VMD Tcl script that draws the C-alpha trace (Angstrom):
set ca {
  {82.23 9.62 3.76}
  {82.21 10.11 7.12}
  {82.84 12.65 9.65}
  {81.31 13.05 13.26}
  {77.53 14.18 13.65}
  {77.33 17.47 15.36}
  {74.25 18.75 14.87}
  {71.24 19.09 17.17}
  {68.52 17.74 14.47}
  {68.76 13.95 15.01}
  {67.40 12.90 11.75}
  {70.25 13.13 9.93}
  {72.06 10.20 11.86}
  {70.46 7.42 9.48}
  {72.59 8.73 7.00}
  {76.23 8.81 8.91}
  {74.72 5.47 10.35}
  {74.67 4.22 6.27}
  {77.86 6.01 5.60}
  {80.15 4.07 8.21}
  {78.56 0.78 8.05}
  {80.33 -2.11 5.91}
  {79.39 -2.10 2.20}
  {77.39 -5.09 0.80}
  {75.41 -5.58 -2.27}
  {73.00 -8.49 -3.09}
  {73.49 -8.74 -6.82}
  {70.02 -9.59 -8.64}
  {69.63 -12.93 -10.35}
  {70.06 -12.45 -14.40}
  {67.00 -12.74 -17.15}
  {65.08 -15.68 -15.93}
  {62.13 -16.17 -18.48}
  {60.76 -14.42 -21.48}
  {57.37 -12.49 -21.27}
  {56.36 -14.67 -23.49}
  {56.68 -17.41 -21.05}
  {54.58 -15.51 -18.38}
  {51.30 -14.97 -19.65}
  {50.57 -13.23 -16.18}
  {53.30 -10.96 -16.99}
  {51.11 -10.42 -20.39}
  {48.03 -9.62 -18.35}
  {49.70 -7.31 -15.85}
  {51.22 -5.11 -19.20}
  {47.91 -5.12 -20.38}
  {45.97 -4.06 -17.94}
  {48.54 -1.25 -17.38}
  {47.97 -0.23 -21.23}
  {44.52 -0.10 -20.50}
  {44.67 2.05 -17.55}
  {47.43 4.45 -19.03}
  {45.36 4.70 -22.12}
  {42.13 5.79 -19.73}
  {43.79 8.66 -17.84}
  {42.43 11.86 -18.83}
  {45.55 14.04 -19.29}
  {49.20 13.24 -20.21}
  {50.88 10.18 -18.40}
  {54.06 8.36 -18.47}
  {54.79 5.09 -16.71}
  {58.13 3.34 -16.68}
  {58.00 -0.40 -14.85}
  {61.08 -2.81 -14.25}
  {61.68 -6.11 -13.27}
  {64.89 -6.06 -11.55}
  {65.19 -9.76 -11.43}
  {63.96 -10.86 -14.81}
  {65.16 -7.59 -16.81}
  {61.46 -7.47 -18.09}
  {60.67 -3.69 -19.19}
  {57.12 -2.45 -19.86}
  {56.56 1.50 -20.51}
  {53.96 3.88 -21.75}
  {55.36 6.75 -23.41}
  {58.73 6.61 -21.26}
  {60.50 9.81 -23.05}
  {57.83 12.12 -22.82}
  {59.44 15.32 -21.30}
  {56.94 16.45 -17.92}
  {57.75 18.99 -15.77}
  {59.39 16.99 -12.81}
  {58.19 19.02 -9.74}
  {60.30 17.27 -6.54}
  {61.23 14.29 -8.79}
  {63.82 16.80 -9.29}
  {65.19 16.29 -5.60}
  {66.30 12.59 -6.74}
  {69.25 13.84 -8.98}
  {69.94 16.70 -6.62}
  {70.43 14.54 -3.77}
  {72.57 12.19 -6.26}
  {74.18 15.54 -7.53}
  {75.02 16.17 -4.05}
  {76.39 12.77 -2.73}
  {78.34 12.82 -6.16}
  {80.36 16.10 -5.13}
  {81.24 14.67 -1.14}
  {82.24 11.61 -3.13}
  {84.94 13.84 -4.69}
  {85.82 14.66 -1.16}
  {84.63 18.63 -2.05}
  {82.07 18.85 0.60}
  {81.25 16.46 3.91}
  {78.27 15.16 5.09}
  {78.91 17.15 8.50}
  {79.63 20.52 6.51}
  {77.40 23.14 8.34}
  {75.50 25.78 5.85}
  {73.20 28.68 7.62}
  {70.14 29.14 6.92}
  {69.09 32.84 5.44}
  {66.33 34.66 4.42}
  {67.31 34.60 1.09}
  {67.42 30.45 1.31}
  {63.97 30.15 2.84}
  {61.26 28.94 0.57}
  {57.38 28.23 1.16}
  {55.70 25.06 0.29}
  {56.40 21.73 1.71}
  {59.12 21.50 4.87}
  {59.46 22.49 8.21}
  {62.60 24.05 8.06}
  {61.21 27.47 6.26}
  {59.95 28.27 10.23}
  {63.84 28.10 11.44}
  {65.39 31.38 12.75}
  {67.81 32.71 10.31}
  {71.33 31.83 10.99}
  {70.24 28.23 12.03}
  {73.12 25.84 10.69}
  {72.30 22.59 9.75}
  {74.30 20.07 7.95}
  {74.75 18.36 4.66}
  {73.41 15.12 6.46}
  {70.15 17.10 7.99}
  {69.39 18.95 4.36}
  {69.52 15.62 2.44}
  {67.12 14.13 5.46}
  {64.83 17.01 5.32}
  {65.03 17.24 1.07}
  {63.83 13.76 0.65}
  {61.94 12.49 3.35}
  {59.97 15.74 3.36}
  {60.12 17.36 0.13}
  {61.90 20.37 2.24}
  {62.10 23.11 -0.30}
  {64.25 25.19 2.06}
  {66.91 22.22 2.59}
  {66.88 22.16 -1.50}
  {67.38 25.70 -1.68}
  {70.25 25.91 0.76}
  {71.69 23.21 -1.53}
  {71.51 24.56 -4.48}
  {72.86 27.95 -3.15}
  {75.86 26.23 -2.14}
  {76.89 24.36 -4.89}
  {75.23 26.60 -7.71}
  {72.92 25.70 -10.54}
  {76.07 25.45 -13.37}
  {77.41 22.81 -10.54}
  {73.83 20.80 -10.97}
  {73.45 21.08 -14.58}
  {76.91 19.65 -15.18}
  {76.19 16.73 -12.79}
  {73.26 15.88 -13.90}
  {74.88 15.08 -17.32}
  {77.32 12.98 -15.82}
  {74.90 10.90 -13.79}
  {73.55 10.00 -17.63}
  {70.76 12.63 -17.31}
  {70.53 13.97 -20.82}
  {66.56 14.94 -20.88}
  {66.68 16.14 -17.03}
  {67.27 19.88 -16.59}
  {67.59 22.56 -13.73}
  {66.49 25.78 -14.54}
  {65.74 28.74 -11.72}
  {62.20 29.57 -13.38}
  {61.52 25.49 -13.05}
  {62.47 26.02 -9.27}
  {59.87 28.41 -8.95}
  {56.45 27.15 -6.99}
  {54.38 29.34 -9.06}
  {51.03 27.38 -10.04}
  {51.25 28.98 -13.17}
  {53.46 28.01 -16.32}
  {56.83 29.52 -15.85}
  {59.46 30.42 -19.08}
  {61.82 27.78 -18.46}
  {60.39 24.58 -16.97}
  {62.31 21.74 -15.40}
  {61.67 18.68 -17.37}
  {62.50 14.96 -16.82}
  {61.44 11.42 -18.57}
  {60.43 8.41 -16.59}
  {63.16 6.23 -18.17}
  {65.72 8.80 -17.05}
  {64.18 8.71 -13.49}
  {63.75 5.09 -13.88}
  {66.97 4.18 -14.96}
  {68.93 6.50 -12.15}
  {66.59 4.39 -9.40}
  {68.18 1.04 -10.87}
  {71.57 2.58 -10.51}
  {70.74 3.43 -6.93}
  {69.43 -0.41 -6.80}
  {72.42 -1.88 -8.40}
  {74.91 0.26 -5.96}
  {76.33 1.94 -9.10}
  {75.05 5.55 -8.67}
  {78.15 7.49 -7.63}
  {79.34 4.97 -5.19}
  {78.16 2.03 -3.80}
  {77.48 4.26 0.20}
  {75.94 7.23 -2.13}
  {73.58 4.85 -3.66}
  {72.20 2.92 -0.35}
  {72.12 6.55 1.60}
  {69.94 7.67 -1.37}
  {67.53 4.64 -1.40}
  {67.45 4.64 2.59}
  {66.74 8.01 2.54}
  {63.87 7.74 -0.01}
  {62.30 4.56 2.61}
  {61.45 7.43 4.79}
  {59.55 9.30 2.84}
  {57.08 10.85 5.37}
  {53.71 10.64 3.22}
  {52.38 7.25 2.94}
  {50.42 7.85 -0.37}
  {50.28 7.34 -4.13}
  {52.39 4.11 -4.41}
  {52.78 3.51 -0.76}
  {49.11 4.36 -0.07}
  {47.80 0.54 -1.04}
  {51.22 -1.37 -0.54}
  {50.71 -4.53 1.13}
  {51.62 -5.35 4.60}
  {55.58 -6.11 4.91}
  {56.46 -4.68 1.74}
  {58.71 -1.87 1.80}
  {59.42 1.14 -1.22}
  {61.98 3.37 -1.59}
  {60.10 6.60 -3.92}
  {59.61 9.99 -4.05}
  {56.82 12.11 -5.13}
  {56.58 15.09 -7.03}
  {53.43 17.58 -7.35}
  {53.46 21.05 -8.51}
  {51.93 22.82 -11.71}
  {49.22 20.51 -12.94}
  {52.19 17.52 -12.24}
  {51.37 14.46 -9.95}
  {53.94 11.76 -9.91}
  {55.51 9.09 -7.94}
  {58.52 7.23 -8.66}
  {59.76 4.14 -6.50}
  {61.62 0.82 -5.59}
  {59.04 -1.56 -4.60}
  {60.35 -4.98 -2.61}
  {57.95 -7.45 -2.88}
  {57.79 -11.43 -1.98}
  {58.35 -11.97 -6.05}
  {61.05 -9.99 -6.71}
  {62.25 -6.44 -6.42}
  {60.76 -3.96 -9.74}
  {60.65 0.06 -10.63}
  {57.56 1.70 -10.79}
  {57.44 5.45 -12.24}
  {54.29 6.56 -12.95}
  {54.32 10.60 -14.25}
  {50.81 12.64 -15.01}
  {50.30 16.61 -16.07}
  {47.34 17.86 -16.85}
  {45.06 15.64 -15.21}
  {41.60 16.82 -13.95}
  {43.04 17.65 -10.31}
  {45.52 16.70 -8.19}
  {43.24 14.58 -6.16}
  {42.43 12.12 -9.33}
  {45.96 11.83 -10.35}
  {46.88 10.49 -6.80}
  {44.43 8.01 -6.93}
  {45.00 7.19 -10.64}
  {48.68 6.30 -9.45}
  {47.78 4.37 -6.36}
  {45.99 2.34 -8.81}
  {48.77 1.74 -11.16}
  {50.28 0.68 -7.93}
  {48.07 -1.76 -6.84}
  {47.93 -3.32 -10.21}
  {51.43 -4.02 -9.99}
  {51.22 -5.13 -6.36}
  {48.67 -7.84 -7.46}
  {50.94 -9.46 -10.17}
  {54.13 -9.52 -7.67}
  {52.00 -11.06 -4.75}
  {51.05 -14.39 -7.07}
  {47.52 -13.32 -6.90}
  {46.09 -15.50 -9.95}
  {43.81 -13.27 -11.30}
  {44.90 -9.87 -11.84}
  {41.48 -8.40 -12.56}
  {40.50 -9.22 -8.80}
  {41.22 -6.06 -6.20}
  {43.99 -6.26 -4.10}
  {43.13 -6.51 -0.23}
  {43.00 -2.63 1.26}
  {46.39 -1.73 3.07}
  {46.97 -1.35 6.38}
  {48.78 1.79 5.57}
  {46.25 5.04 5.38}
  {46.89 7.31 2.75}
  {47.26 11.41 3.14}
}
mol new
graphics top color blue
foreach p $ca { graphics top sphere $p radius 0.5 }
foreach p [lrange $ca 0 end-1] q [lrange $ca 1 end] { graphics top cylinder $p $q radius 0.2 }
display resetview
């Protein structure tokens, strides 16, 4: 994946730096010890279970320690509206097309009125006829959840391609439909659905460098590290930690899914909520689920004591 960066939007230069640098992959260590030998892990999962049971709506959680292989879940296979989490497999599918050399990062796509979409993102304000590279569109779709960038990529490759690509990526429950892409706040005839497990496993593939290719995996992770809004899982992230994540918010669904890089090891956390009291409550709930895991991975001796407030302000 290489090419000359010819667009005026400097944002996507990040992708080209990743695509053209030497590939390195650190293999995580193998399983260290069983959960039974770690009472703190049992305490962590018990606290998460209590929190999950108390959510006034539907919730699905997937937690995987990428060093030990430990896994804790709550309703991980329940189908929930994907909202903007669908942009993760969309990005992976675009990178898959690039890997097959049927598309390049510097392929230009022209904005038309038909490709303009309201909601998240800044591209909807650009003039018709403006050209964006695929790299630009990937950047805006992930870091700003730009709906116009998403629409332009979907129009270029077609929904049938993405439906096929999702299956080839191992996403058997995750679907994509025209209705599901609508921004209506009301229920739609055919919703886009996914599960916490499938999103978590997709992130694990990227972490291990096996999502399409090592470079594609690196690109997706670096984009997710640059998510614009520091909220939900990122809101209480301790100083010095790093997170690669993607949020979603639509039709009473509020989600966050990410890879967290902590002093005690890296892990995946996916928290999906639906039909909660309101978005504010759901966002706060996701932040609290993240905070519980941060106490464990910080090495705190008492998981019941709140972690010190983060220096990163949520939005």
